VOVEXTI-967049 format. One record per residue (C-alpha): residue in three letters; residue number from 1; x, y, z; chain. Coordinates in steps of 0.5 Angstrom, whole numbers, m for minus. Layout:
<pts>
@code->ALA&pos->NUM&px->X&py->Y&pz->Z&unit->A
...
</pts>
This chain:
<pts>
@code->UNK&pos->1&px->35&py->m86&pz->m110&unit->A
@code->UNK&pos->2&px->30&py->m80&pz->m110&unit->A
@code->UNK&pos->3&px->29&py->m81&pz->m117&unit->A
@code->UNK&pos->4&px->27&py->m88&pz->m116&unit->A
@code->UNK&pos->5&px->22&py->m87&pz->m111&unit->A
@code->UNK&pos->6&px->19&py->m81&pz->m116&unit->A
@code->UNK&pos->7&px->19&py->m86&pz->m122&unit->A
@code->UNK&pos->8&px->15&py->m91&pz->m117&unit->A
@code->UNK&pos->9&px->10&py->m86&pz->m115&unit->A
@code->UNK&pos->10&px->8&py->m85&pz->m122&unit->A
@code->UNK&pos->11&px->4&py->m91&pz->m123&unit->A
@code->UNK&pos->12&px->3&py->m92&pz->m115&unit->A
@code->UNK&pos->13&px->1&py->m86&pz->m113&unit->A
@code->UNK&pos->14&px->m6&py->m89&pz->m110&unit->A
@code->UNK&pos->15&px->m2&py->m94&pz->m105&unit->A
@code->UNK&pos->16&px->m1&py->m91&pz->m98&unit->A
@code->UNK&pos->17&px->5&py->m96&pz->m97&unit->A
@code->UNK&pos->18&px->10&py->m93&pz->m102&unit->A
@code->UNK&pos->19&px->9&py->m86&pz->m100&unit->A
@code->UNK&pos->20&px->10&py->m88&pz->m92&unit->A
@code->UNK&pos->21&px->16&py->m92&pz->m95&unit->A
@code->UNK&pos->22&px->19&py->m86&pz->m99&unit->A
@code->UNK&pos->23&px->17&py->m81&pz->m93&unit->A
@code->UNK&pos->24&px->21&py->m86&pz->m88&unit->A
@code->UNK&pos->25&px->27&py->m86&pz->m93&unit->A
@code->UNK&pos->26&px->27&py->m79&pz->m93&unit->A
@code->UNK&pos->27&px->27&py->m78&pz->m86&unit->A
@code->UNK&pos->28&px->33&py->m83&pz->m85&unit->A
@code->UNK&pos->29&px->37&py->m80&pz->m91&unit->A
@code->UNK&pos->30&px->35&py->m73&pz->m93&unit->A
@code->UNK&pos->31&px->32&py->m68&pz->m88&unit->A
@code->UNK&pos->32&px->26&py->m68&pz->m84&unit->A
@code->UNK&pos->33&px->23&py->m62&pz->m88&unit->A
@code->UNK&pos->34&px->24&py->m67&pz->m94&unit->A
@code->UNK&pos->35&px->20&py->m72&pz->m91&unit->A
@code->UNK&pos->36&px->15&py->m67&pz->m89&unit->A
@code->UNK&pos->37&px->14&py->m65&pz->m96&unit->A
@code->UNK&pos->38&px->13&py->m72&pz->m98&unit->A
@code->UNK&pos->39&px->8&py->m74&pz->m93&unit->A
@code->UNK&pos->40&px->4&py->m67&pz->m94&unit->A
@code->UNK&pos->41&px->4&py->m68&pz->m101&unit->A
@code->UNK&pos->42&px->1&py->m75&pz->m100&unit->A
@code->UNK&pos->43&px->m4&py->m73&pz->m95&unit->A
@code->UNK&pos->44&px->m6&py->m67&pz->m99&unit->A
@code->UNK&pos->45&px->m6&py->m69&pz->m106&unit->A
@code->UNK&pos->46&px->m6&py->m76&pz->m107&unit->A
@code->UNK&pos->47&px->m9&py->m80&pz->m101&unit->A
@code->UNK&pos->48&px->m13&py->m74&pz->m97&unit->A
@code->UNK&pos->49&px->m18&py->m79&pz->m94&unit->A
@code->UNK&pos->50&px->m13&py->m85&pz->m92&unit->A
@code->UNK&pos->51&px->m12&py->m85&pz->m84&unit->A
@code->UNK&pos->52&px->m5&py->m88&pz->m84&unit->A
@code->UNK&pos->53&px->m2&py->m83&pz->m89&unit->A
@code->UNK&pos->54&px->m5&py->m77&pz->m85&unit->A
@code->UNK&pos->55&px->m3&py->m81&pz->m78&unit->A
@code->UNK&pos->56&px->4&py->m82&pz->m82&unit->A
@code->UNK&pos->57&px->4&py->m74&pz->m83&unit->A
@code->UNK&pos->58&px->2&py->m73&pz->m76&unit->A
@code->UNK&pos->59&px->8&py->m77&pz->m73&unit->A
@code->UNK&pos->60&px->13&py->m73&pz->m77&unit->A
@code->UNK&pos->61&px->10&py->m67&pz->m75&unit->A
@code->UNK&pos->62&px->10&py->m69&pz->m68&unit->A
@code->UNK&pos->63&px->18&py->m71&pz->m69&unit->A
@code->UNK&pos->64&px->19&py->m64&pz->m71&unit->A
@code->UNK&pos->65&px->16&py->m61&pz->m65&unit->A
@code->UNK&pos->66&px->10&py->m58&pz->m69&unit->A
@code->UNK&pos->67&px->5&py->m60&pz->m64&unit->A
@code->UNK&pos->68&px->0&py->m56&pz->m66&unit->A
@code->UNK&pos->69&px->0&py->m58&pz->m73&unit->A
@code->UNK&pos->70&px->1&py->m65&pz->m71&unit->A
@code->UNK&pos->71&px->m5&py->m65&pz->m66&unit->A
@code->UNK&pos->72&px->m10&py->m62&pz->m72&unit->A
@code->UNK&pos->73&px->m8&py->m67&pz->m76&unit->A
@code->UNK&pos->74&px->m9&py->m73&pz->m71&unit->A
@code->UNK&pos->75&px->m16&py->m69&pz->m70&unit->A
@code->UNK&pos->76&px->m17&py->m69&pz->m77&unit->A
@code->UNK&pos->77&px->m16&py->m77&pz->m78&unit->A
@code->UNK&pos->78&px->m21&py->m78&pz->m72&unit->A
@code->UNK&pos->79&px->m26&py->m73&pz->m75&unit->A
@code->UNK&pos->80&px->m26&py->m76&pz->m82&unit->A
@code->UNK&pos->81&px->m27&py->m83&pz->m80&unit->A
@code->UNK&pos->82&px->m33&py->m86&pz->m84&unit->A
@code->UNK&pos->83&px->m33&py->m93&pz->m80&unit->A
@code->UNK&pos->84&px->m33&py->m95&pz->m73&unit->A
@code->UNK&pos->85&px->m26&py->m98&pz->m74&unit->A
@code->UNK&pos->86&px->m23&py->m92&pz->m77&unit->A
@code->UNK&pos->87&px->m26&py->m88&pz->m71&unit->A
@code->UNK&pos->88&px->m23&py->m92&pz->m66&unit->A
@code->UNK&pos->89&px->m17&py->m92&pz->m70&unit->A
@code->UNK&pos->90&px->m17&py->m84&pz->m70&unit->A
@code->UNK&pos->91&px->m19&py->m84&pz->m62&unit->A
@code->UNK&pos->92&px->m13&py->m88&pz->m60&unit->A
@code->UNK&pos->93&px->m8&py->m84&pz->m64&unit->A
@code->UNK&pos->94&px->m11&py->m77&pz->m61&unit->A
@code->UNK&pos->95&px->m11&py->m80&pz->m54&unit->A
@code->UNK&pos->96&px->m4&py->m83&pz->m55&unit->A
@code->UNK&pos->97&px->m1&py->m76&pz->m58&unit->A
@code->UNK&pos->98&px->m4&py->m72&pz->m52&unit->A
@code->UNK&pos->99&px->m1&py->m77&pz->m47&unit->A
@code->UNK&pos->100&px->6&py->m76&pz->m50&unit->A
@code->UNK&pos->101&px->5&py->m69&pz->m50&unit->A
@code->UNK&pos->102&px->3&py->m69&pz->m43&unit->A
@code->UNK&pos->103&px->m4&py->m67&pz->m42&unit->A
@code->UNK&pos->104&px->m8&py->m73&pz->m39&unit->A
@code->UNK&pos->105&px->m14&py->m69&pz->m39&unit->A
@code->UNK&pos->106&px->m15&py->m69&pz->m46&unit->A
@code->UNK&pos->107&px->m12&py->m76&pz->m47&unit->A
@code->UNK&pos->108&px->m18&py->m78&pz->m42&unit->A
@code->UNK&pos->109&px->m23&py->m74&pz->m46&unit->A
@code->UNK&pos->110&px->m21&py->m77&pz->m53&unit->A
@code->UNK&pos->111&px->m23&py->m84&pz->m50&unit->A
</pts>
């Protein structure tokens, strides 16, 4: 299956949905480190400005307990926003993360 996903990514490397599906599949069928490696490759090499890909990476980091890295990634989504809609998306991601992390003051500040 890994080979199939990798072959599909050759012509479709700029489509976020393929990377997100691949990372989700890897999380279910391989290891969490494999899923993180896939999401990191997508977010740093192929689609560094896509907030959905960065958000997917942050979710995986958060699930693995790497809260500082997840916080930095969520904040990068908010900081890289170039439209009001993306800025709102990034702010909501940060606020929801801080709420889940138990820091109400940071969650309020993100709104």
